[in-house]
N, C-alpha and C positions, 0 to 999 in steps of 0.2 A: 601677236598681240593679247595681253591679259583678258581675263575676262572681267576684270571691274575697269579695266578702259573702256570695253565696249558696255559698258554698259552705261557710263559714262557719259558714252557720245552721244549713246543713244536718248538717256534724261536729259542731257542739253538740244539734241537736234526735235523733239518733239511738236508735231504742229497741231492743234484741233483741226478736224474737218468736219462738217457737215452730215448729215447720212440724209438720205432719200427717202428712205421709209422704217418703217419700223422691223428692229433685229430679232432682241428679244432677250439682251441682257441684261436688260431692266429687270427682270426674275431674279437678277444672283442675288439680293436681299432674300427674298422668301425662300430661295433656297437652303439660306445660308439659318435659318430661321428652324426650317425645318428637318435640316440635319445634328443641328444645336438640342433638339430636343428631341426629337428619333434618339441623339447619342446619352441625355442629361445632362446633369450638371453637379457638380460637385462646389461644397463653400465648407469650409475648416474656420472653426474660432477656439481662441484660445481665449481660457476663464481666467484673471490673475486676478487674487484675493487673498488676502487673511479668511481660515475660518468663519463659520459663520455670518458673512455677509451676505449670503440669500444668492450665491452664482447659478445653485442648481434649482433653484425655483425662480428667477430671470429665466433662462431659459426654458422652461417650462410656458412660463408667461408667455414670451417671446413667440414660440412656434405653438402654439393652442394647444397643447399637447403636455402628456408625461412622461419624459423621458426616465428609463432605468436607472437604477442606481444606487450605492451603499453611502449613507452619509458617511460624511468626515468626520475622528475623532480632534481633539486637540494631542493626542500623545503619540503622535509621530516624530522618530526619529529624524527624520530630514524632508527635505522637501518631496515631493513623488508624483511625475505625471500619469492622471487617467483616461486614458484615450479610450470614448466608446463612437463609433458610427451609426448613422440611422439612414432609410432611406425612408424618403418624405417623398408624399407624390400631393399636387394641387394643379386641379385641372387634367388639362393633358402634358403637365411637366413635371418628370423627377428630379430630386435634387435628392445626393446623397451627400448628408453632414455628419459634422465630423467636430464632436465638441469634448475638447481638451482641457479639461481643471485642475489647477497646482495645491495638492491634497498635501496637507502641511505646512503650506506658507505662511509664514511667520509666526509657529506656533512655537518655534527653539530660543533658548536664549540667548546664544549666538547667533545674529542672522545675516554676521556677513557676508556668507556663498550661498547664500538664501535663491541668491537669484542665479547661480552658474546651474544648477539642473535642467531652467527652463530657459538659457541661451543653448545649452546641451540641444535641448529636444528641436528647438528650430534647426540646428545648426545639422542635425542629424538628417531631416527632411528636407532640406535643400540638398543634401550630399549624397542621399537616395537620388534627387532626382536625376541629378549632374550625374551620376552614374549608370543611368537610365540611356540618356543624352548619351553618354559618349559609346552608349553598344553598337557594333557592330549592324546588328540587327533592332529598333528600337519598333516599341509597339506604345509613343504615347498618347494615340488615340483613346487604347485600351487601358491605360496605369490611371491605376487610382492616386490622384495626384494629391500627397497627404501632407504639402507646404501648411504654412499658419495665413488663410488671407487676412484674421481681422483678431485687435486683441481687446478684447474688452478687459480695463484695468478700472478696478474697484476700490473705492477709496472711501475707509471708514469715517462718519459720518460725526466727525469728533468736532466741527466748527470750528475750530483755528490755522492748521496750516499743517502740510503735509510731511508725513514721517520721514525719515530717512530711509527706512529703507523702501519706501515709496519711487524715491527723487534715484537711489542709486538702480534701481533692479529697470523705471522706465530711462533711465539714460542708458543702463546695458542693452536694454531692447527698440530701443527708436531704429535702429539703423538697420535689424534686420527683418519690423514687424513692423504693420500700421497699428496703432495706436491709437485708442479710442478711450480717453479718461472717462467713468461715471461715477457719480456719488451714491452708494448703495445703502439702503434703507435712508431714503430725505427724507421721514415724517418724522424719524429722529431729531428733528431742532426745529427751530421757527421757519419763515416763510425769510424774515430777514435775515437769519442769521446764514441763511441758507445762501443769500443774494452777497455775504460780505466774504464766503467763504467759498463762492465763487470767483470771485474776484481776486481772492488771497492766494486759490491754485494756481490759477490764471497766472496770472506774477512771478511764481518759483520756479514756473516752468520754464518761464522765456528768461529769468533773469539765473536759470542753473544749464540751459541750453539744450532744454527736451526739447524733441520734435514729435508732436502729435500729430494723429493723421488729421490732413485739412478734407472738408467737400471740395471737388474739384468745383470750379467755375467757369470753367474757359467753354461749355455746353452750352450754351442759350436757352435750352428749353432746362433746365433745372441751375441756373446760375444762380439767380434769384434764391431758390428757396434755401439752396446751398450756401448760398452767403450769410442768408436770415439763420442759419442753422447753425455756421461757423461764431456764429456768435452766442450761443446760447450754448457751448462748451463750458466744462464739462456737462453731462446728462446726467440729473436728479431725477435718479428714479426707484420705483417700489417693485415688488413683482409679487403676484397673489395668483394661488390659481381657485382660488373658492370666491363660487358665484351668490351673487347675496343679492335680492331684489330691491329695486331702488325705483319709487316710483311705478311703472307700468312695463318696466322692462329687468335684463337679470341681465349683471354687472359685476367684472372682477373688482374685486374690495378688501380691502380690509377694515375687521370690523374692530373697534376701541371703544372704552367707555363712556368715551369723551363723543364720540361720534365715529363717522365711514370715511375713511381714502377711497378713492374711488383710481384705480391702475390708469383707466384709459379718458382721465379726466385731465385737461393739459393744466387746468390751475392747479393740480394739487402736487403734480409733477409732469416730468416730460417724458414717460415710457412711451407716448405714441408718437414724441422726435425723435429720442434713440430708434424704434422700430421703421419709424418711415425713412430715415437715412441711413438706417443698415439693413435691412431687405428691398425695400418696394423701392428705392432709388438710385444706393448706390453702390450695389451688392458683387456687379459684373468691374466696375472702376477699383473698388477692393481687389478682387481677382490678379486687373488688367497693373497696377501699382504692385503687386506681391513679386510677379513674373518679372516685368521690365525694369523695379527698380533693387527690391530685396535681395532677390534670389540672381540678378544681375549684378549686384556687386558680391554677392559669395562667392557667383562664376567668376569673377576678371581674378578675383584675391587668390581665389584657389588656382587656378593657369596660368598667371604669374606665378605662382610660386611653387608648379611643375616646370616655369620655364617657358612656359609659351608667351609669345608674346604679335604686338598688331604690325611694326615696324622693327625696321635696323635700326641703328645710331646714326645711322646718315639721312633715315625719315623715307624708308622707301618699304613698301609694302613687303611684308615678311611673310613667305607663305610655310602653310600650315606642317608641306613634308617637309621643308630645309629646317624650320623650327625644328622638326620632330629627329631631323637625323644632325642637327648640333648636339641636342640635348642628349642622343644616346649615344653620340664621340663623347660627349661630357661624362657621362655618366659610366661609360664601358675606363674612360684614362682612369676615373672617380675609385672603381671595381680593381679595375689593375693593382694601383697604389695601395689599396687597402690591402687586396693579397696580395703582395710583397710586405706591407707592414706585417701581417700577419703570418708571414713566412719567414722573416726575419727573427718577429715574435718567438714562431713555435721553432725555429735552430739554440734562440737563447733559451728558452727556457727547456730545452730537451740539451744542451751543454751546462744547464744549473744543475738542472735533476743527474746528470753524469758525475761534476764533483759531488753533488749530493750522495749519489750511491758509495760513489770511490771512497769517501771518506768516510761513509759508514762501513766499512768494506775491510777499509783498517779498523777503526776499532773494531769492528767482530774479531778479526784476525790477532790482532791484540790482545784483548778479551780470553781467546781462545787458549791462547799463547801461557796468558796467565791460569788460567784454568788450567791445562794439562801440567806445569809444574807442578799448581796445588797440589795435583791428584798423582803426580809422581811424590812428590815429599812425604805425601799423605801414606800414600801406597807404602814408600819405604818406614815410615815408624809402624804401620800395620804388621809391617815384614819382621821386624826386630820385637816387638812386643811378640809378636805370634811364638819367636824364636824362643823368647827368655820364658813365656809360658811355657814351652816342650822341654823346655831343661828344670823348670821346676815339674812338671809334671813325672821326668824322670826320673829327679830324685825321690817326689817322693813315691813314686812303684818301689825305688831299689829301698826305704825308709820302711818301705811297709813290708816287703819280703825280706828283710832281715827282724822285723818287731814279728813277722807269723813264727821263722826261724826260732827266733828266740820263744816265741810261746810253745812253741812246740816240743824244743828241750827244756822246759821249766815243764811241762804238762807229762814227760814222759820219768826226769827226775819224779816227779809227787806221787805218780802213780808206781814207782818202788819201794820212796818209803813206805805210802797206806798198804801196798803188802806187808813189808817187816813188819810196824802194829802189827797189821789186825794175824801174822804169824804168831808177834810175842802176844799177841790178847792168847791167843788160840789156846798156847801153851801154856799162859797164865790159866789160865778155865782148865785146862787138861789138869795142871798139877793140882788145882782148886779141886774139881773132879776126884782125882784119886785118889787125894790126901783124904776126901770126907769119905771115900770108898771105903780104903785103909784102917780108916776109925770104925768103920761099921764092920769090918773084915773084924779087927781084932776085937771089939766088944764081941761079936759072935764067936771071934776062936776061944775068948776068957768065956764065954754063954757056954758053948757047947766043948770048952776043955782041949782045944786045938791045938797043935802049938801055933804061936806066934809067928816064927822069923820062918816057918816056912811060907805061910800065907803070906806073910810082909813082901817077902823075896818074891815072888809067884806075882803078887801086883806091882811092883815096880815094873816089869815089865810094860805096862800098863795098864788103862782102861779097857777091861774083857769085853766091852763092846763100842769102840773104839776103830 
């Protein structure tokens, strides 16, 4: 018999019996309280609104402290979520408070995708909790729950109507988080305009199908106050950490030239109502709604995407093991199918690559043959040119040899003619000298009375000094 059938039978067959005396399990609520107090609590608030609407100031005012944080500017390129966690202690109760602010929300010219980072952040916290639940060894009692429990949506005090950015963002967030709309800096408009503005906001939210958080009225102890407070939504709030002396008391207020606005005066704003509903009355309900409604919706959709079901097509209980086996077989089948497709695709690509390589190889061979033939033609041309150059060189050498021979012969003939001319010149010179000598001898002969013919004949043989 299945465990669910046994539990169903036990639930249907239970009967009430009286006790004969005190047992002690009536102390169970006290035990639960003591355990919860010792472990501490966590609460996470998401502040969504345009830059400059006083989100940080309101958080400081709500928890009566000064949280550390850098002021945001209007120059952000996109929406960024900044998360800060603080440990607070009041009496003997510890609270781990996480405040997440949207930096740069509404500062861009194109605001179409401004809500996406917020949705992604909320889903990321749900996914982290789901992964912790699906672990084999879970430590949920020590796990820091970062899921958003309350979303304070800050509305600019325009006095007219909601902006399209506000409607789109709240519509995207209403199924993921508890939205509490508040009118920031409500002292910027008059009281009559504020009343009309609240009515206008409520009608626009209803007409656009935006589901905001409604304070629970099923508990008799808080049904009356919650029902009254639901009629005051959205809350018109003012934040201030500055304390001014009003009468004999120091109170948080804002000083203006025309007067003073008291933060905790319900005639001036709804800050006290917001603090009462958010922290003092419904904090645990906000935590419970986050877990039982928003997180369960995300978990169910996520598990359905993974293939898990509660019942089979015949509306019979479907065990987790059977779901796992069916999903595993389906996954293995898809894996084999994809593997076969990848193998076929790989073979096809290999064939295509081989064909491409063969074609490239063929082109390379053809190119090689063309280059080889061109090389041979060029080589033949160079050899022919070399042969012709060699013939020209040989002919030149022959002509050079003949020229040198002719030059040598010409040089020899010129030398003999020069020698002959020199000899003739010498003979002419000797004749001239001899003639002169003969003349001188003749004169001497005449002078000294010698015979002329003998001297002359004697000197004919040649010059005595030659």
